[in-house]
Every structure is written in C-alpha cells, then in structure tokens.
C-alpha positions as semicolon CSV with decimal commas, in nm:
position;residue;x (nm);y (nm);z (nm)
1;M;2,724;-4,408;11,365
2;P;3,023;-4,631;11,278
3;L;2,929;-4,713;10,917
4;G;2,778;-4,381;10,814
5;S;2,468;-4,344;10,600
6;V;2,292;-4,586;10,369
7;E;2,348;-4,333;10,092
8;S;2,726;-4,351;10,130
9;H;2,720;-4,730;10,091
10;L;2,450;-4,770;9,830
11;F;2,588;-4,519;9,582
12;S;2,961;-4,549;9,649
13;R;3,191;-4,613;9,356
14;V;3,465;-4,761;9,573
15;M;3,281;-4,975;9,829
16;L;3,153;-5,323;9,753
17;P;2,779;-5,323;9,676
18;L;2,552;-5,396;9,969
19;P;2,435;-5,760;9,954
20;W;2,064;-5,824;9,910
21;S;2,029;-5,959;10,264
22;T;2,183;-5,639;10,404
23;R;1,950;-5,423;10,197
24;M;1,650;-5,611;10,333
25;K;1,782;-5,575;10,687
26;I;1,814;-5,200;10,635
27;A;1,466;-5,180;10,481
28;L;1,314;-5,358;10,780
29;G;1,504;-5,156;11,039
30;A;1,406;-4,827;10,879
31;A;1,044;-4,941;10,849
32;R;1,037;-5,025;11,218
33;G;1,170;-4,679;11,296
34;L;0,895;-4,506;11,100
35;A;0,631;-4,739;11,242
36;F;0,745;-4,647;11,593
37;L;0,704;-4,277;11,516
38;H;0,364;-4,323;11,354
39;E;0,229;-4,547;11,631
40;A;0,354;-4,335;11,922
41;E;0,109;-4,191;12,175
42;K;0,175;-3,858;12,006
43;P;0,234;-3,959;11,643
44;V;0,524;-3,800;11,458
45;I;0,564;-3,757;11,083
46;Y;0,930;-3,775;10,988
47;R;0,888;-3,566;10,669
48;D;1,243;-3,606;10,533
49;F;1,293;-3,981;10,499
50;K;1,581;-4,056;10,262
51;T;1,895;-4,270;10,241
52;S;2,124;-3,997;10,374
53;N;1,916;-3,983;10,695
54;I;1,941;-4,357;10,764
55;L;2,256;-4,434;10,959
56;L;2,413;-4,776;11,013
57;D;2,586;-4,926;11,313
58;E;2,865;-5,182;11,286
59;E;2,611;-5,460;11,221
60;Y;2,416;-5,265;10,958
61;N;2,125;-5,195;11,190
62;A;1,938;-4,891;11,058
63;K;1,880;-4,584;11,274
64;L;1,686;-4,274;11,171
65;S;1,867;-3,943;11,214
66;D;1,809;-3,570;11,162
67;F;1,463;-3,501;11,298
68;G;1,488;-3,133;11,209
69;L;1,187;-3,145;10,977
70;A;0,979;-3,389;11,183
71;K;0,626;-3,273;11,258
72;D;0,364;-3,377;11,510
73;G;0,093;-3,577;11,338
74;P;-0,273;-3,473;11,313
75;V;-0,479;-3,501;11,632
76;G;-0,846;-3,546;11,701
77;D;-1,060;-3,558;11,390
78;K;-0,800;-3,391;11,170
79;S;-0,684;-3,594;10,872
80;H;-0,365;-3,402;10,801
81;V;-0,128;-3,129;10,910
82;S;-0,101;-2,821;10,690
83;T;0,257;-2,703;10,671
84;R;0,506;-2,522;10,456
85;I;0,641;-2,761;10,195
86;M;0,983;-2,886;10,296
87;G;1,185;-3,201;10,241
88;T;1,388;-3,337;9,953
89;Y;1,279;-3,343;9,591
90;G;1,261;-3,698;9,463
91;Y;1,140;-3,831;9,798
92;A;0,846;-3,605;9,884
93;A;0,494;-3,737;9,822
94;P;0,319;-3,572;9,525
95;E;0,008;-3,471;9,723
96;Y;0,227;-3,305;9,985
97;I;0,409;-3,106;9,717
98;M;0,078;-2,999;9,562
99;T;-0,119;-2,911;9,876
100;G;0,115;-2,890;10,176
101;H;-0,105;-3,148;10,349
102;L;0,117;-3,378;10,554
103;T;0,012;-3,723;10,678
104;A;0,180;-4,047;10,780
105;M;0,117;-4,160;10,423
106;S;0,363;-3,891;10,311
107;D;0,634;-4,085;10,496
108;V;0,513;-4,409;10,339
109;Y;0,564;-4,263;9,993
110;S;0,918;-4,153;10,084
111;Y;0,979;-4,501;10,221
112;G;0,873;-4,645;9,886
113;V;1,134;-4,430;9,712
114;V;1,407;-4,556;9,946
115;L;1,291;-4,914;9,893
116;L;1,319;-4,853;9,520
117;E;1,673;-4,722;9,566
118;L;1,767;-5,035;9,760
119;L;1,614;-5,251;9,487
120;T;1,774;-5,076;9,190
121;G;2,092;-4,920;9,328
122;R;1,985;-4,593;9,162
123;K;1,942;-4,249;9,317
124;S;1,597;-4,097;9,349
125;L;1,714;-3,817;9,122
126;D;2,011;-3,852;8,889
127;R;2,069;-3,580;8,628
128;S;2,353;-3,781;8,471
129;R;2,109;-4,038;8,331
130;P;1,893;-4,011;8,017
131;V;1,599;-3,774;8,065
132;R;1,340;-4,052;8,100
133;E;1,545;-4,220;8,372
134;Q;1,649;-3,918;8,579
135;T;1,358;-3,943;8,824
136;L;1,365;-4,292;8,968
137;T;0,994;-4,322;9,040
138;D;0,895;-4,212;8,688
139;W;1,128;-4,469;8,534
140;A;1,075;-4,766;8,763
141;F;0,716;-4,741;8,886
142;P;0,554;-4,872;8,564
143;L;0,781;-5,179;8,577
144;L;0,722;-5,280;8,938
145;A;0,403;-5,475;8,877
146;H;0,551;-5,681;8,590
147;R;0,710;-5,999;8,725
148;K;0,950;-6,036;8,433
149;K;1,035;-5,671;8,375
150;V;1,107;-5,599;8,741
151;L;1,403;-5,836;8,739
152;G;1,559;-5,610;8,478
153;I;1,572;-5,313;8,716
154;V;1,744;-5,494;9,005
155;D;2,083;-5,341;9,086
156;P;2,314;-5,492;8,820
157;R;2,597;-5,504;9,073
158;L;2,414;-5,787;9,250
159;A;2,482;-6,137;9,124
160;A;2,169;-6,325;9,017
161;D;2,227;-6,587;9,285
162;D;2,256;-6,319;9,557
163;Y;1,883;-6,255;9,581
164;P;1,572;-6,477;9,590
165;V;1,347;-6,395;9,295
166;K;1,033;-6,427;9,507
167;A;1,172;-6,175;9,754
168;V;1,243;-5,932;9,469
169;H;0,885;-5,964;9,346
170;K;0,742;-5,906;9,694
171;T;0,973;-5,611;9,754
172;A;0,880;-5,460;9,419
173;M;0,508;-5,495;9,488
174;L;0,555;-5,339;9,830
175;A;0,730;-5,041;9,671
176;Y;0,451;-5,025;9,412
177;H;0,185;-4,989;9,682
178;C;0,392;-4,740;9,884
179;L;0,425;-4,520;9,575
180;S;0,055;-4,516;9,490
181;R;-0,068;-4,175;9,378
182;N;-0,363;-4,230;9,610
183;P;-0,241;-4,184;9,969
184;K;-0,528;-4,393;10,105
185;A;-0,411;-4,690;9,898
186;R;-0,068;-4,694;10,062
187;P;0,000;-4,946;10,340
188;L;0,057;-4,850;10,701
189;M;0,416;-4,873;10,821
190;R;0,327;-5,155;11,061
191;D;0,193;-5,354;10,764
192;I;0,515;-5,285;10,575
193;V;0,710;-5,425;10,870
194;A;0,491;-5,737;10,866
195;T;0,556;-5,782;10,493
196;L;0,933;-5,744;10,524
197;E;0,991;-5,966;10,826
198;P;0,945;-6,296;10,637
199;L;1,184;-6,174;10,363
200;Q;1,483;-6,154;10,593
201;Q;1,761;-6,395;10,502
202;Q;1,969;-6,564;10,765
203;P;2,338;-6,519;10,682
204;Q;2,504;-6,841;10,576
205;P;2,784;-6,949;10,810
206;Q;3,127;-6,944;10,656
207;P;3,298;-7,282;10,639
208;E;3,542;-7,336;10,919
209;L;3,893;-7,404;10,806
210;V;4,035;-7,693;11,001
211;V;4,378;-7,818;10,914
212;E;4,401;-8,189;10,962
213;V;4,741;-8,339;10,908
214;S;4,747;-8,715;10,919
215;P;5,053;-8,913;11,018
216;A;5,313;-8,954;10,747
217;N;5,251;-9,249;10,519
218;D;5,506;-9,493;10,394
219;S;5,618;-9,261;10,117
220;G;5,700;-8,987;10,367
221;G;5,399;-8,768;10,278
222;S;5,079;-8,696;10,460
223;D;4,716;-8,736;10,361
224;G;4,669;-8,357;10,339
225;V;4,435;-8,096;10,486
226;G;4,062;-8,061;10,503
227;V;3,794;-7,793;10,534
228;R;3,483;-7,848;10,739
C-alpha cells in the first residue's frame, strides 16, 4: 500500500502527526473491515489486529493485511474456538490469553487497543515509559470514563482546536466498552461502525488563491491582490 502501515505514521518521530480527522477515518475503515469478517457467511476472527497490520492507501483508507493468524469463527451452537494462543502481547484479549478461547469479541478488544493508540498517540506496550504507563490499557483505561481526565490523555501532538471535544468523549467511551474485561459487554463491530460514522469530519476546503490586479490608479500603483 502506498502509505504503509498506521503504525509507521502514528509513532513516527519524523512524520507530521496524523490529524484527528484522519485518525477517525482510519478507525472507521478498520472497523468496517473487521465487521465484514465477523458478518460473513462463514465468520472469520482476525486474531492479530494491530496498527502494523492496518495499511493505508494514498487517501488514508484503511485496509487489513496479514491474515496469517486468522481463524474461522465458531459454528453451530459453539460459543468459541479453542486454539493455541497466538497474536501480539498488548493487543490480545485477556480471556483469550487465559483460556485460549477465541471469539469475535477477542477482535473487539484488540480494536479497542488500537482505538486507544489513535486517541493517545502511545504504543500498546512501551518499555521506555515509567512502569505504570508501559502497558497502555493499564494506564489509560481507568481514565476513559472521566470526561475531564480523558482530555489529558489525548495525543499532545494534536492542537486543541484540531479535535472536537464531544468526539473525543465518544471515542473514549467506545474504547472503554471495547476493552471491557467481560467479553459479553463489548459491542459488536457493526455497532462500532454505527458509532463512528457520525464522528467523521468533512475536510475543510483550502482557500483558493486568486490574484486580482486592478488597473493602475492615479499614483501608478494598483489596488493589490485578494484571496477567496
């Protein structure tokens, strides 16, 4: 894909930070991808959802990649798939790590971690940070439900006027529900899509530069140029 992975943009030290509107576009595109897998005639559990596996085209449309760990979902009256524990630490759902039981809700948890990364600009696991902040979910989860505190964990590289506060609150609460310790309390991916769609910002058109030179006045000058 032309622009590489979300990981390479979100955590780069040399690229400009992704604007809020772009982050929300990525979040929605990735959610639609997971919803498609979960709602397929033969449901698929992605199992390794993370920022390095979300690729971007030239318009920042998100595409899921690397289906090497994907697993067919449960069929019939089965509630889960029992499998060897695989995936990436920091993204894997706690119940999957503990039991090896894989469900669509395992993907929803991983999605919540990625949403948290988009919100904070922090990696899911960062050993360079203080011990209490190394695991993103441990640090941020308790703050997500507090309307005032959550603004303090927004990526500091984003200017305050770059994001709507209401959208931050809704995104934080969505991440909060995705990261619930109770898998049954997590939303379905199609419901996540429905929550994110109204949060999409339309890009503001750039002003068109039009040079207007009026006829010379009596003093030999002109009235100047204008932007419209």
